[in-house]
N, C-alpha and C positions, 0 to 999 in steps of 0.2 A: 327410410327411403320414401320419397314423395311418390304418390300414386299417379298424378296427372298434373300437367302444367296448365293451370287456369287459376283465377282468383276465386277460392272457395269461401262460401258464407254459410251461416246457419241454415238458410233456406235450402241450399244444396245438400247440406249435411243430413237434414231430416228425410231426404229422399233416398238415402243410401240403404243398402241391405242391412236389416236389423240384426242378423245373426253374426255380424262382424263388428269389431271395435275400431274406431277411428279417432284421430286427433286432427284438428285444424289449428295450425300454428302459423300466424301471419299469412293467412289466406292460402296456405299450402296444406294439402290433404295427406295424411300419413295413415296407412293401414297398420293396426297394432297386431303383433303376433299373438296367437293363442297362448294364454298363460300356462306355463308348465306346472306340474304338481308341486315342485319346489317353490315356485313363485306364489302359488295359491297358499301353501303352508305359511310362508313368510307373512303375507298380508293378513291371513286369518289370525296368526299369532299377534301381530301388531294391533289389529282391530279388537281382539279380545282384551288386550292390556289397556288400550284406550277406553274401551267400553267399561271395564271395571273401574278405572279412574273416574270417568265422568259420572257414573252412577253413584260412586262414593261422594263426589264433590258437587253433584247436581250443577255442572258447569256448561253443558252443551251436549252435542251429539256427534257421532262419527258415522261415516258411510263408506262403503266399498265399491270399487269398480265392478261391473260397468254402471256408471252413472254419469250423465252429461253435466259438465260444469261449463257454463257459458260465461266467459270472461268479457267477450265482446262479440259482435256479429261475425268477425273473422278469426276468433280464437275460442275454440271449443275443445276441451280436453276431458280425458277420463283418468284422473289420478287414481293410484291404487287405494289410498286411504285419504279421506278428507275429514277434518274436524271443524265444526262451526260452534262458536261460543253461544251460550244461552241467549245473550243479548241480540244476536244476529240470526237466530234460527228462522226468521221470516224469509230469508233468501232460499231456503230449502223448499222446493215445490214437489209435487207428486212425482215428476219424471226428471227434473233438472234442478241444478243449483244455479241461481242467478247471481253472478258477481263474485268478487274475491272472497274467499273463505279465510278462516284464521290460520289453519295449518293444513299442509299437504305432505303426504309421504309417498315416495316413489321407489319401487324396487328397480335397481340398476343392474343390467347385464351388458356384456361387451357389445351386443347387437343394438342396444338402446343407449349406450353410454353418452354419445355426443348430444343426442336429442334431449335426454333427461338432465345431464349435468351442465349443458350450455344453453340450448334453445329454450327449454322449459324453465330453467333457472332465471333467464332474462325475462321471460314472459310472466312468471309468477311475481317477480320483483316489480315489474311494470304495473301489474294489477293489484299490488298491495297485499299479497299473501304474507302474513307476519312471520311464519315459521315454515321451513322447508326441510323435510327429512329425506336424506338419501341413504338407502339401504342396499348394500352390495353383498349378497350372500356368497358369491364366488370369492370375493376378496375378504370376506368376513369383517366388513367395515360399515360403521354407521356414522353419518355426519348430521348434526343438527345445525341448520343455518338460520340466522335471524335477520330480519330486514332492518337496516339502519341507513337512513338518508338515501333510500331508493336502491341500495345494493345489499347483497347478502354477505354476512360475515359468519365465520364458524363460531358457534357458541359452545358446542360440545362435540367431541369426536372420540371414537374408540375403535380399537382393532382387536379382534378375536374374543378375548375374555373380559374386556373392560366394561365400563358403564357409561351411558349417555343420559343426559337430562334435558328436559324442555325448559326454555325460558318462559314460554307462554303459559304452560300448565304447571303452576307452582307445585313442587314436590314430585312431579312425574319423572321417574327415571327408569331406564331399562338396563338390566344386566345382560350382556351379550351371551 
């Protein structure tokens, strides 16, 4: 749900209350709900598995929300998990990530479904995020989308007890 009708920019964003989380998507401000314990558990588990993989392969680094990812002056988001390849780590600064990263994972709930599966999907594709993971704990579904010719296509998908794999991170798979 958009907070206020005006064209929001990064300059406006940095003046907001620091104890709340926000996204700005196409100049619209969205207040993010406080993450539930289930949400925290899912992103911590994902981050742990990504961290183990990247330490083993020395291939990059991952980060957890809250962390500002500045795609453009009018698009600032806080994805649940972000991965940046070792070649592109210079985009990670002390308090922000500047520009498109290699992989983003978002936990999806009914209240965030449209924004995450449609709005952010288009936004990440537009800004060149190579791989987009959609994790739905309530539906017990994980989708791994890869960018091809400016659009996402499903690379790996699993329901309940299956397995999903990354195209970007060779050999990285998760058992649900």
